[in-house]
C-alpha positions as CSV (number, residue, x, y, z in Angstrom):
1,X,3.1,-6.1,41.0
2,X,0.6,-3.2,40.7
3,X,-0.2,-2.3,37.2
4,X,0.1,1.7,38.5
5,X,3.6,1.5,39.2
6,X,6.2,3.9,37.2
7,X,8.2,1.0,36.4
8,X,5.4,-0.8,34.7
9,X,4.1,2.5,33.1
10,X,7.5,3.3,31.8
11,X,7.8,0.0,30.2
12,X,4.6,0.2,28.3
13,X,5.2,3.5,27.1
14,X,8.7,2.0,26.1
15,X,7.1,-0.7,23.8
16,X,5.0,1.6,22.2
17,X,8.0,3.9,21.1
18,X,10.4,1.1,20.4
19,X,7.6,-0.5,18.2
20,X,7.0,2.7,16.3
21,X,10.6,2.8,15.2
22,X,11.0,-1.1,14.6
23,X,8.5,-0.6,11.7
24,X,10.2,2.5,10.1
25,X,6.6,4.2,9.6
26,X,6.9,6.7,12.6
27,X,8.9,9.2,14.6
28,X,8.8,10.0,18.2
29,X,7.9,13.2,19.4
30,X,7.6,12.8,23.0
31,X,7.3,10.2,25.4
32,X,6.5,10.9,29.3
33,X,5.3,9.6,32.6
34,X,2.4,11.7,33.8
35,X,3.6,13.4,37.2
36,X,-0.1,14.2,37.9
37,X,-1.7,11.2,37.4
38,X,0.4,8.3,38.7
39,X,0.0,5.3,36.5
40,X,-0.4,7.3,33.3
41,X,1.8,7.6,30.5
42,X,1.8,8.9,26.8
43,X,4.1,8.1,23.5
44,X,3.6,10.9,21.1
45,X,4.5,10.2,17.6
46,X,4.3,11.3,13.9
47,X,3.3,8.1,12.0
48,X,2.4,7.4,8.3
49,X,-0.7,5.4,7.4
50,X,1.0,2.3,7.0
51,X,2.9,2.4,10.5
52,X,0.9,-0.4,11.7
53,X,-1.1,0.9,14.6
54,X,-2.0,-2.5,15.7
55,X,1.6,-3.6,16.3
56,X,2.2,-0.2,18.0
57,X,-0.5,-0.9,20.4
58,X,0.2,-4.4,21.2
59,X,3.8,-3.8,21.7
60,X,3.0,-1.3,24.8
61,X,1.1,-4.2,26.3
62,X,3.7,-6.8,25.5
63,X,6.3,-4.7,27.0
64,X,4.2,-4.4,30.2
65,X,3.8,-8.1,30.2
66,X,7.4,-9.0,29.6
67,X,8.5,-6.5,32.5
68,X,6.2,-8.0,35.1
69,X,7.0,-11.6,33.7
70,X,10.7,-11.1,35.0
71,X,13.5,-13.5,34.2
72,X,11.3,-16.5,33.8
73,X,11.8,-18.3,30.5
74,X,9.0,-17.2,28.1
75,X,8.2,-20.5,26.9
76,X,7.4,-21.8,30.5
77,X,4.0,-21.3,32.1
78,X,3.7,-19.2,35.2
79,X,2.7,-20.5,38.9
80,X,-1.1,-20.5,37.6
81,X,-0.5,-22.5,34.7
82,X,-0.7,-19.4,32.3
83,X,1.7,-18.8,29.1
84,X,3.4,-15.3,28.7
85,X,0.9,-14.6,25.7
86,X,-1.9,-15.0,28.3
87,X,-0.4,-12.1,30.3
88,X,-0.3,-9.9,27.2
89,X,-3.7,-10.4,26.5
90,X,-4.7,-9.6,29.9
91,X,-2.9,-6.2,29.8
92,X,-4.7,-5.8,26.4
93,X,-8.1,-6.2,28.3
94,X,-6.9,-3.4,30.6
95,X,-6.0,-0.8,28.2
96,X,-9.1,0.1,25.9
97,X,-7.3,2.3,23.5
98,X,-4.6,-0.1,22.9
99,X,-7.2,-2.9,22.6
100,X,-9.2,-0.7,20.1
101,X,-6.1,-0.5,17.6
102,X,-5.3,-4.2,18.1
103,X,-9.1,-5.2,17.2
104,X,-8.9,-2.9,14.1
105,X,-5.7,-4.7,12.8
106,X,-7.9,-8.1,13.3
107,X,-10.7,-6.6,11.4
108,X,-8.5,-5.7,8.8
109,X,-7.3,-9.1,8.5
110,X,-10.7,-10.3,8.2
111,X,-11.6,-8.1,5.2
112,X,-8.4,-8.9,3.5
113,X,-9.2,-12.6,3.9
114,X,-13.1,-12.2,2.6
115,X,-11.3,-10.4,-0.5
116,X,-9.0,-13.1,-1.2
117,X,-9.7,-15.3,-4.4
118,X,-9.7,-19.0,-4.1
119,X,-9.1,-21.0,-1.1
120,X,-10.3,-19.7,2.1
121,X,-8.0,-18.1,4.5
122,X,-8.2,-18.9,8.2
123,X,-8.2,-15.4,9.7
124,X,-7.7,-16.9,13.4
125,X,-4.5,-18.8,12.2
126,X,-3.5,-15.7,10.4
127,X,-3.9,-13.8,13.5
128,X,-1.9,-16.1,15.9
129,X,0.8,-16.3,13.3
130,X,1.0,-12.3,13.1
131,X,1.2,-12.2,16.9
132,X,3.9,-14.8,16.9
133,X,5.8,-12.8,14.6
134,X,5.2,-9.6,16.6
135,X,6.5,-11.3,19.6
136,X,10.0,-12.3,17.9
137,X,10.1,-8.8,16.9
138,X,9.6,-7.3,20.1
139,X,11.7,-9.8,22.2
140,X,14.8,-8.5,19.8
141,X,13.8,-5.2,21.0
142,X,13.8,-6.0,24.6
143,X,16.9,-4.5,25.8
144,X,16.1,-0.9,23.9
145,X,12.4,-1.2,25.9
146,X,14.3,-1.6,29.0
147,X,16.8,1.2,28.3
148,X,14.1,3.5,27.2
149,X,12.0,2.7,30.7
150,X,15.3,3.4,32.6
151,X,15.9,6.8,31.1
152,X,11.9,7.5,31.6
153,X,12.1,6.7,35.1
154,X,15.5,8.9,35.8
155,X,13.5,11.8,34.4
156,X,15.1,12.1,31.1
157,X,13.9,13.4,28.0
158,X,13.9,10.6,25.7
159,X,14.2,11.8,22.1
160,X,13.5,9.9,18.7
161,X,17.2,9.5,17.9
162,X,17.7,7.8,21.1
163,X,15.3,5.3,20.8
164,X,16.3,4.8,17.4
165,X,19.9,4.1,18.2
166,X,18.6,1.7,21.1
167,X,16.4,-0.3,18.8
168,X,19.2,-0.3,15.9
169,X,21.7,-1.7,18.6
170,X,19.3,-4.3,20.1
171,X,18.2,-5.8,16.8
172,X,21.8,-5.8,15.3
173,X,22.7,-7.7,18.5
174,X,20.2,-10.5,17.6
């Protein structure tokens, strides 16, 4: 599947938007697919300092990979022997802005670990555990991401209130 298709971009942006709402520290000001530059989109938000930029950035990549993964069970390998998380990391490598936010989050883990008194904290294990929690949160919101992407592809203006309602419904259903 071509990374520049409107469907892929719509899911990527929907991932950012839904993740921002999941964490409660942001409001969506606009989400759009760029009509001039196919393959580009943008999610704008107002976020508080604690809004978890790494999670929001990773969520766009996660949603793009999730869309590409299709209906295959997430706990199975693909035809090349890759796991779903390998696909998320692949998308992350293609997205320098998102990657920078995720790396900043990882560096924050390392700084916090260095300040922790007593036993050393395994930063790699903590990072992997964080990604596992993020995956669970995002899978719960996947139906909301799919609907936001559908709305974007239909040319609709997607509002903060719509994203909130879709995320709330998806999370309550799980």
